[in-house]
VEXSEMI-393818 format. One record per residue (C-alpha): residue number from 1; residue in three letters; x, y, z. Coordinates in steps of 0.2 Angstrom, whole numbers, plus 5000, padded with zeros to 4 digits. Layout:
residues N
@pos = NUM	code = ALA	X = X	Y = Y	Z = Z;
...
***
This chain:
residues 270
@pos = 1	code = MET	X = 5070	Y = 4960	Z = 4955;
@pos = 2	code = ASN	X = 5057	Y = 4959	Z = 4941;
@pos = 3	code = ALA	X = 5050	Y = 4941	Z = 4942;
@pos = 4	code = PRO	X = 5035	Y = 4935	Z = 4934;
@pos = 5	code = VAL	X = 5019	Y = 4932	Z = 4943;
@pos = 6	code = ARG	X = 5019	Y = 4915	Z = 4952;
@pos = 7	code = THR	X = 5006	Y = 4907	Z = 4962;
@pos = 8	code = THR	X = 5009	Y = 4905	Z = 4981;
@pos = 9	code = ALA	X = 4992	Y = 4896	Z = 4982;
@pos = 10	code = SER	X = 4977	Y = 4896	Z = 4970;
@pos = 11	code = VAL	X = 4969	Y = 4909	Z = 4982;
@pos = 12	code = LEU	X = 4984	Y = 4920	Z = 4983;
@pos = 13	code = LEU	X = 4996	Y = 4927	Z = 4969;
@pos = 14	code = ARG	X = 5013	Y = 4934	Z = 4972;
@pos = 15	code = GLU	X = 5022	Y = 4946	Z = 4960;
@pos = 16	code = ASP	X = 5039	Y = 4953	Z = 4964;
@pos = 17	code = VAL	X = 5042	Y = 4970	Z = 4956;
@pos = 18	code = GLU	X = 5059	Y = 4977	Z = 4960;
@pos = 19	code = ALA	X = 5060	Y = 4978	Z = 4979;
@pos = 20	code = THR	X = 5042	Y = 4976	Z = 4982;
@pos = 21	code = THR	X = 5031	Y = 4960	Z = 4983;
@pos = 22	code = VAL	X = 5013	Y = 4962	Z = 4977;
@pos = 23	code = LEU	X = 5002	Y = 4949	Z = 4986;
@pos = 24	code = THR	X = 4985	Y = 4948	Z = 4977;
@pos = 25	code = LEU	X = 4969	Y = 4940	Z = 4985;
@pos = 26	code = ASN	X = 4963	Y = 4928	Z = 4972;
@pos = 27	code = ARG	X = 4945	Y = 4922	Z = 4976;
@pos = 28	code = PRO	X = 4935	Y = 4935	Z = 4965;
@pos = 29	code = GLN	X = 4921	Y = 4923	Z = 4963;
@pos = 30	code = ALA	X = 4919	Y = 4923	Z = 4982;
@pos = 31	code = ARG	X = 4922	Y = 4942	Z = 4984;
@pos = 32	code = ASN	X = 4939	Y = 4937	Z = 4991;
@pos = 33	code = SER	X = 4932	Y = 4932	Z = 5007;
@pos = 34	code = LEU	X = 4945	Y = 4926	Z = 5020;
@pos = 35	code = SER	X = 4943	Y = 4907	Z = 5019;
@pos = 36	code = GLU	X = 4954	Y = 4895	Z = 5029;
@pos = 37	code = ALA	X = 4965	Y = 4893	Z = 5014;
@pos = 38	code = LEU	X = 4967	Y = 4911	Z = 5011;
@pos = 39	code = ILE	X = 4971	Y = 4915	Z = 5029;
@pos = 40	code = ALA	X = 4984	Y = 4901	Z = 5029;
@pos = 41	code = ALA	X = 4991	Y = 4907	Z = 5012;
@pos = 42	code = LEU	X = 4993	Y = 4925	Z = 5018;
@pos = 43	code = THR	X = 5001	Y = 4920	Z = 5034;
@pos = 44	code = GLY	X = 5013	Y = 4908	Z = 5025;
@pos = 45	code = SER	X = 5018	Y = 4921	Z = 5012;
@pos = 46	code = LEU	X = 5021	Y = 4935	Z = 5025;
@pos = 47	code = ALA	X = 5032	Y = 4923	Z = 5035;
@pos = 48	code = GLU	X = 5043	Y = 4920	Z = 5020;
@pos = 49	code = ILE	X = 5044	Y = 4938	Z = 5015;
@pos = 50	code = ALA	X = 5049	Y = 4943	Z = 5033;
@pos = 51	code = THR	X = 5066	Y = 4935	Z = 5031;
@pos = 52	code = ASP	X = 5068	Y = 4939	Z = 5012;
@pos = 53	code = GLU	X = 5081	Y = 4953	Z = 5011;
@pos = 54	code = ARG	X = 5076	Y = 4956	Z = 4993;
@pos = 55	code = VAL	X = 5059	Y = 4962	Z = 4998;
@pos = 56	code = ARG	X = 5058	Y = 4979	Z = 5006;
@pos = 57	code = VAL	X = 5039	Y = 4983	Z = 5005;
@pos = 58	code = VAL	X = 5023	Y = 4973	Z = 5002;
@pos = 59	code = VAL	X = 5008	Y = 4979	Z = 4992;
@pos = 60	code = LEU	X = 4992	Y = 4969	Z = 4996;
@pos = 61	code = ALA	X = 4979	Y = 4970	Z = 4982;
@pos = 62	code = ALA	X = 4964	Y = 4960	Z = 4976;
@pos = 63	code = ASN	X = 4957	Y = 4953	Z = 4960;
@pos = 64	code = GLY	X = 4939	Y = 4956	Z = 4955;
@pos = 65	code = PRO	X = 4926	Y = 4969	Z = 4960;
@pos = 66	code = ALA	X = 4928	Y = 4967	Z = 4979;
@pos = 67	code = PHE	X = 4944	Y = 4969	Z = 4990;
@pos = 68	code = SER	X = 4937	Y = 4957	Z = 5003;
@pos = 69	code = ALA	X = 4920	Y = 4953	Z = 5010;
@pos = 70	code = GLY	X = 4927	Y = 4947	Z = 5026;
@pos = 71	code = HIS	X = 4925	Y = 4929	Z = 5033;
@pos = 72	code = ASP	X = 4918	Y = 4916	Z = 5021;
@pos = 73	code = MET	X = 4901	Y = 4914	Z = 5029;
@pos = 74	code = LYS	X = 4896	Y = 4898	Z = 5019;
@pos = 75	code = GLU	X = 4912	Y = 4890	Z = 5025;
@pos = 76	code = MET	X = 4908	Y = 4895	Z = 5043;
@pos = 77	code = SER	X = 4890	Y = 4890	Z = 5043;
@pos = 78	code = ALA	X = 4893	Y = 4873	Z = 5036;
@pos = 79	code = ARG	X = 4902	Y = 4869	Z = 5053;
@pos = 80	code = ARG	X = 4886	Y = 4872	Z = 5063;
@pos = 81	code = ARG	X = 4883	Y = 4853	Z = 5060;
@pos = 82	code = ASP	X = 4898	Y = 4849	Z = 5071;
@pos = 83	code = THR	X = 4893	Y = 4841	Z = 5087;
@pos = 84	code = ASP	X = 4898	Y = 4857	Z = 5096;
@pos = 85	code = ARG	X = 4889	Y = 4868	Z = 5084;
@pos = 86	code = GLY	X = 4905	Y = 4874	Z = 5077;
@pos = 87	code = ARG	X = 4913	Y = 4881	Z = 5093;
@pos = 88	code = ALA	X = 4930	Y = 4873	Z = 5091;
@pos = 89	code = TYR	X = 4931	Y = 4877	Z = 5073;
@pos = 90	code = PHE	X = 4925	Y = 4895	Z = 5075;
@pos = 91	code = LYS	X = 4938	Y = 4898	Z = 5089;
@pos = 92	code = GLN	X = 4952	Y = 4890	Z = 5078;
@pos = 93	code = LEU	X = 4947	Y = 4901	Z = 5063;
@pos = 94	code = MET	X = 4946	Y = 4917	Z = 5073;
@pos = 95	code = ASP	X = 4963	Y = 4913	Z = 5081;
@pos = 96	code = ALA	X = 4971	Y = 4910	Z = 5064;
@pos = 97	code = CYS	X = 4964	Y = 4926	Z = 5057;
@pos = 98	code = SER	X = 4969	Y = 4937	Z = 5072;
@pos = 99	code = ALA	X = 4986	Y = 4929	Z = 5071;
@pos = 100	code = MET	X = 4987	Y = 4934	Z = 5052;
@pos = 101	code = MET	X = 4982	Y = 4952	Z = 5056;
@pos = 102	code = GLN	X = 4996	Y = 4953	Z = 5069;
@pos = 103	code = VAL	X = 5008	Y = 4946	Z = 5057;
@pos = 104	code = VAL	X = 5004	Y = 4960	Z = 5045;
@pos = 105	code = VAL	X = 5007	Y = 4973	Z = 5059;
@pos = 106	code = ARG	X = 5023	Y = 4964	Z = 5065;
@pos = 107	code = LEU	X = 5031	Y = 4961	Z = 5048;
@pos = 108	code = PRO	X = 5048	Y = 4971	Z = 5048;
@pos = 109	code = LYS	X = 5043	Y = 4978	Z = 5031;
@pos = 110	code = PRO	X = 5029	Y = 4991	Z = 5027;
@pos = 111	code = VAL	X = 5013	Y = 4984	Z = 5020;
@pos = 112	code = ILE	X = 5002	Y = 4995	Z = 5009;
@pos = 113	code = ALA	X = 4984	Y = 4990	Z = 5005;
@pos = 114	code = ALA	X = 4979	Y = 4994	Z = 4987;
@pos = 115	code = VAL	X = 4960	Y = 4994	Z = 4988;
@pos = 116	code = GLN	X = 4950	Y = 4993	Z = 4972;
@pos = 117	code = GLY	X = 4933	Y = 4989	Z = 4979;
@pos = 118	code = PRO	X = 4922	Y = 4986	Z = 4994;
@pos = 119	code = ALA	X = 4931	Y = 4980	Z = 5010;
@pos = 120	code = SER	X = 4919	Y = 4974	Z = 5023;
@pos = 121	code = ALA	X = 4920	Y = 4966	Z = 5040;
@pos = 122	code = ALA	X = 4937	Y = 4956	Z = 5041;
@pos = 123	code = GLY	X = 4941	Y = 4964	Z = 5024;
@pos = 124	code = CYS	X = 4940	Y = 4981	Z = 5032;
@pos = 125	code = GLN	X = 4950	Y = 4974	Z = 5047;
@pos = 126	code = LEU	X = 4964	Y = 4969	Z = 5034;
@pos = 127	code = VAL	X = 4965	Y = 4986	Z = 5027;
@pos = 128	code = ALA	X = 4966	Y = 4994	Z = 5044;
@pos = 129	code = SER	X = 4979	Y = 4981	Z = 5049;
@pos = 130	code = CYS	X = 4990	Y = 4987	Z = 5035;
@pos = 131	code = ASP	X = 5003	Y = 5001	Z = 5038;
@pos = 132	code = LEU	X = 4996	Y = 5012	Z = 5024;
@pos = 133	code = ALA	X = 4981	Y = 5011	Z = 5012;
@pos = 134	code = ILE	X = 4978	Y = 5018	Z = 4994;
@pos = 135	code = ALA	X = 4960	Y = 5017	Z = 4989;
@pos = 136	code = SER	X = 4951	Y = 5019	Z = 4973;
@pos = 137	code = SER	X = 4937	Y = 5031	Z = 4974;
@pos = 138	code = ALA	X = 4925	Y = 5016	Z = 4970;
@pos = 139	code = ALA	X = 4931	Y = 5008	Z = 4986;
@pos = 140	code = LYS	X = 4919	Y = 5007	Z = 5001;
@pos = 141	code = PHE	X = 4922	Y = 5001	Z = 5019;
@pos = 142	code = ALA	X = 4910	Y = 4993	Z = 5031;
@pos = 143	code = THR	X = 4909	Y = 4983	Z = 5047;
@pos = 144	code = PRO	X = 4891	Y = 4976	Z = 5044;
@pos = 145	code = GLY	X = 4891	Y = 4962	Z = 5056;
@pos = 146	code = VAL	X = 4878	Y = 4970	Z = 5067;
@pos = 147	code = ASN	X = 4866	Y = 4968	Z = 5052;
@pos = 148	code = ILE	X = 4867	Y = 4949	Z = 5053;
@pos = 149	code = GLY	X = 4868	Y = 4947	Z = 5072;
@pos = 150	code = LEU	X = 4887	Y = 4945	Z = 5072;
@pos = 151	code = PHE	X = 4895	Y = 4961	Z = 5079;
@pos = 152	code = CYS	X = 4912	Y = 4964	Z = 5071;
@pos = 153	code = SER	X = 4922	Y = 4962	Z = 5087;
@pos = 154	code = THR	X = 4938	Y = 4956	Z = 5079;
@pos = 155	code = PRO	X = 4938	Y = 4970	Z = 5065;
@pos = 156	code = MET	X = 4934	Y = 4982	Z = 5079;
@pos = 157	code = VAL	X = 4952	Y = 4979	Z = 5086;
@pos = 158	code = ALA	X = 4961	Y = 4985	Z = 5070;
@pos = 159	code = LEU	X = 4947	Y = 4998	Z = 5066;
@pos = 160	code = SER	X = 4948	Y = 5007	Z = 5083;
@pos = 161	code = ARG	X = 4967	Y = 5008	Z = 5082;
@pos = 162	code = ASN	X = 4965	Y = 5018	Z = 5066;
@pos = 163	code = VAL	X = 4951	Y = 5030	Z = 5068;
@pos = 164	code = SER	X = 4943	Y = 5040	Z = 5082;
@pos = 165	code = ARG	X = 4932	Y = 5031	Z = 5094;
@pos = 166	code = LYS	X = 4916	Y = 5039	Z = 5088;
@pos = 167	code = ALA	X = 4920	Y = 5035	Z = 5070;
@pos = 168	code = ALA	X = 4923	Y = 5017	Z = 5074;
@pos = 169	code = MET	X = 4908	Y = 5015	Z = 5084;
@pos = 170	code = GLU	X = 4897	Y = 5023	Z = 5071;
@pos = 171	code = MET	X = 4903	Y = 5010	Z = 5058;
@pos = 172	code = LEU	X = 4902	Y = 4996	Z = 5070;
@pos = 173	code = LEU	X = 4884	Y = 5000	Z = 5076;
@pos = 174	code = THR	X = 4876	Y = 5005	Z = 5060;
@pos = 175	code = GLY	X = 4885	Y = 4993	Z = 5048;
@pos = 176	code = ASP	X = 4883	Y = 5007	Z = 5035;
@pos = 177	code = LEU	X = 4895	Y = 5009	Z = 5020;
@pos = 178	code = THR	X = 4908	Y = 5022	Z = 5021;
@pos = 179	code = SER	X = 4915	Y = 5030	Z = 5005;
@pos = 180	code = ALA	X = 4933	Y = 5031	Z = 5001;
@pos = 181	code = GLU	X = 4933	Y = 5050	Z = 5004;
@pos = 182	code = GLU	X = 4926	Y = 5048	Z = 5021;
@pos = 183	code = ALA	X = 4938	Y = 5034	Z = 5025;
@pos = 184	code = GLN	X = 4952	Y = 5045	Z = 5021;
@pos = 185	code = ARG	X = 4944	Y = 5059	Z = 5031;
@pos = 186	code = ILE	X = 4943	Y = 5048	Z = 5047;
@pos = 187	code = GLY	X = 4961	Y = 5041	Z = 5044;
@pos = 188	code = LEU	X = 4957	Y = 5023	Z = 5038;
@pos = 189	code = VAL	X = 4965	Y = 5026	Z = 5021;
@pos = 190	code = ASN	X = 4979	Y = 5038	Z = 5016;
@pos = 191	code = ARG	X = 4975	Y = 5043	Z = 4999;
@pos = 192	code = VAL	X = 4960	Y = 5041	Z = 4987;
@pos = 193	code = VAL	X = 4964	Y = 5039	Z = 4968;
@pos = 194	code = ALA	X = 4955	Y = 5036	Z = 4952;
@pos = 195	code = PRO	X = 4948	Y = 5019	Z = 4949;
@pos = 196	code = GLY	X = 4961	Y = 5007	Z = 4941;
@pos = 197	code = THR	X = 4976	Y = 5017	Z = 4947;
@pos = 198	code = GLU	X = 4976	Y = 5012	Z = 4966;
@pos = 199	code = ARG	X = 4989	Y = 4998	Z = 4962;
@pos = 200	code = ASP	X = 5001	Y = 5009	Z = 4953;
@pos = 201	code = GLU	X = 5000	Y = 5022	Z = 4966;
@pos = 202	code = ALA	X = 5003	Y = 5009	Z = 4980;
@pos = 203	code = LEU	X = 5018	Y = 5004	Z = 4970;
@pos = 204	code = ARG	X = 5024	Y = 5022	Z = 4967;
@pos = 205	code = LEU	X = 5023	Y = 5024	Z = 4986;
@pos = 206	code = ALA	X = 5032	Y = 5007	Z = 4989;
@pos = 207	code = ARG	X = 5046	Y = 5012	Z = 4978;
@pos = 208	code = GLN	X = 5049	Y = 5028	Z = 4988;
@pos = 209	code = ILE	X = 5049	Y = 5019	Z = 5004;
@pos = 210	code = ALA	X = 5060	Y = 5005	Z = 4997;
@pos = 211	code = SER	X = 5073	Y = 5019	Z = 4993;
@pos = 212	code = LYS	X = 5076	Y = 5021	Z = 5012;
@pos = 213	code = SER	X = 5087	Y = 5010	Z = 5024;
@pos = 214	code = ALA	X = 5078	Y = 4994	Z = 5027;
@pos = 215	code = LEU	X = 5085	Y = 4993	Z = 5044;
@pos = 216	code = THR	X = 5079	Y = 5011	Z = 5048;
@pos = 217	code = VAL	X = 5061	Y = 5007	Z = 5042;
@pos = 218	code = LYS	X = 5061	Y = 4990	Z = 5052;
@pos = 219	code = ILE	X = 5066	Y = 4999	Z = 5068;
@pos = 220	code = GLY	X = 5053	Y = 5013	Z = 5065;
@pos = 221	code = LYS	X = 5039	Y = 5002	Z = 5061;
@pos = 222	code = GLU	X = 5042	Y = 4991	Z = 5076;
@pos = 223	code = ALA	X = 5044	Y = 5006	Z = 5087;
@pos = 224	code = PHE	X = 5028	Y = 5015	Z = 5080;
@pos = 225	code = TYR	X = 5017	Y = 5001	Z = 5086;
@pos = 226	code = ARG	X = 5025	Y = 4997	Z = 5102;
@pos = 227	code = GLN	X = 5024	Y = 5015	Z = 5109;
@pos = 228	code = LEU	X = 5006	Y = 5016	Z = 5104;
@pos = 229	code = GLU	X = 5002	Y = 5004	Z = 5118;
@pos = 230	code = MET	X = 5012	Y = 5014	Z = 5131;
@pos = 231	code = ASN	X = 5008	Y = 5028	Z = 5142;
@pos = 232	code = LEU	X = 5016	Y = 5045	Z = 5138;
@pos = 233	code = ALA	X = 5031	Y = 5043	Z = 5150;
@pos = 234	code = ASP	X = 5035	Y = 5025	Z = 5145;
@pos = 235	code = ALA	X = 5033	Y = 5029	Z = 5126;
@pos = 236	code = TYR	X = 5046	Y = 5043	Z = 5127;
@pos = 237	code = ARG	X = 5058	Y = 5032	Z = 5138;
@pos = 238	code = TYR	X = 5056	Y = 5018	Z = 5125;
@pos = 239	code = ALA	X = 5058	Y = 5029	Z = 5110;
@pos = 240	code = SER	X = 5073	Y = 5037	Z = 5117;
@pos = 241	code = GLU	X = 5081	Y = 5020	Z = 5119;
@pos = 242	code = VAL	X = 5077	Y = 5016	Z = 5101;
@pos = 243	code = MET	X = 5085	Y = 5032	Z = 5095;
@pos = 244	code = VAL	X = 5101	Y = 5029	Z = 5104;
@pos = 245	code = GLU	X = 5102	Y = 5011	Z = 5097;
@pos = 246	code = ASN	X = 5097	Y = 5018	Z = 5079;
@pos = 247	code = MET	X = 5110	Y = 5032	Z = 5081;
@pos = 248	code = LEU	X = 5124	Y = 5018	Z = 5083;
@pos = 249	code = ALA	X = 5118	Y = 5009	Z = 5067;
@pos = 250	code = ARG	X = 5130	Y = 5010	Z = 5052;
@pos = 251	code = ASP	X = 5115	Y = 5017	Z = 5041;
@pos = 252	code = ALA	X = 5112	Y = 5031	Z = 5053;
@pos = 253	code = GLU	X = 5130	Y = 5036	Z = 5053;
@pos = 254	code = GLU	X = 5130	Y = 5035	Z = 5034;
@pos = 255	code = GLY	X = 5114	Y = 5045	Z = 5032;
@pos = 256	code = ILE	X = 5119	Y = 5059	Z = 5043;
@pos = 257	code = GLY	X = 5136	Y = 5060	Z = 5035;
@pos = 258	code = ALA	X = 5128	Y = 5061	Z = 5018;
@pos = 259	code = PHE	X = 5116	Y = 5074	Z = 5024;
@pos = 260	code = ILE	X = 5131	Y = 5085	Z = 5030;
@pos = 261	code = GLU	X = 5141	Y = 5082	Z = 5015;
@pos = 262	code = LYS	X = 5126	Y = 5085	Z = 5003;
@pos = 263	code = ARG	X = 5127	Y = 5068	Z = 4994;
@pos = 264	code = THR	X = 5116	Y = 5053	Z = 4992;
@pos = 265	code = PRO	X = 5118	Y = 5040	Z = 5006;
@pos = 266	code = SER	X = 5123	Y = 5022	Z = 5002;
@pos = 267	code = TRP	X = 5113	Y = 5010	Z = 5013;
@pos = 268	code = GLU	X = 5120	Y = 4994	Z = 5019;
@pos = 269	code = ASP	X = 5104	Y = 4990	Z = 5030;
@pos = 270	code = ARG	X = 5114	Y = 4988	Z = 5045;
***
């Protein structure tokens, strides 16, 4: 599936590379800030991808020097002239953005962020929401809302589920930039690569994941996030049930048989 680049919306580009779809944030002049239009485009594209059997992995990239500067503050500030000072609009926007982040997490296919530059506030949240992240050594991460009187409360949700409490609190309370190397050390990104190679590395990782059973990957991703919210006993009980059902799948039977017979498995994704 080597399709040419096509425009999902002016703010978001889509390219299909074999079994991987690359979604590229395309507001470089606004540092890829998450406008209403971009949030809607991402949500819509991910909804399409969720049911597209040709797509096995998603890579999320960005054009320009920044991955994403977070919410579009100019777009938001303009609504302070509303009769309610923007309350209804702010709630609608935060709800839409939070829903989009959850779509990333709940997508039945892995999402890999390819981070070429700074990712701050909701941009950092977007990276944290992805299942995996490859970062250029030029990338930096921050939750700087505290510096402008707007604590990064929604980015906090994703950030605190990826890094330790104290690492998250330091980022949230200081607003300081975190280097790509430090982001890797605290668990926000998986790998740091040379500038300009992050997309290729993400695609290489995507190809590796795409070679697995799509059903198995779907089962595993869903189970991973569900068990994280459970206590230990409930997590083991749930995971045991998942393994029983997974064991009965055709791909598990094929994969185990191939392992015993020392051959390459033939997946049917069922």
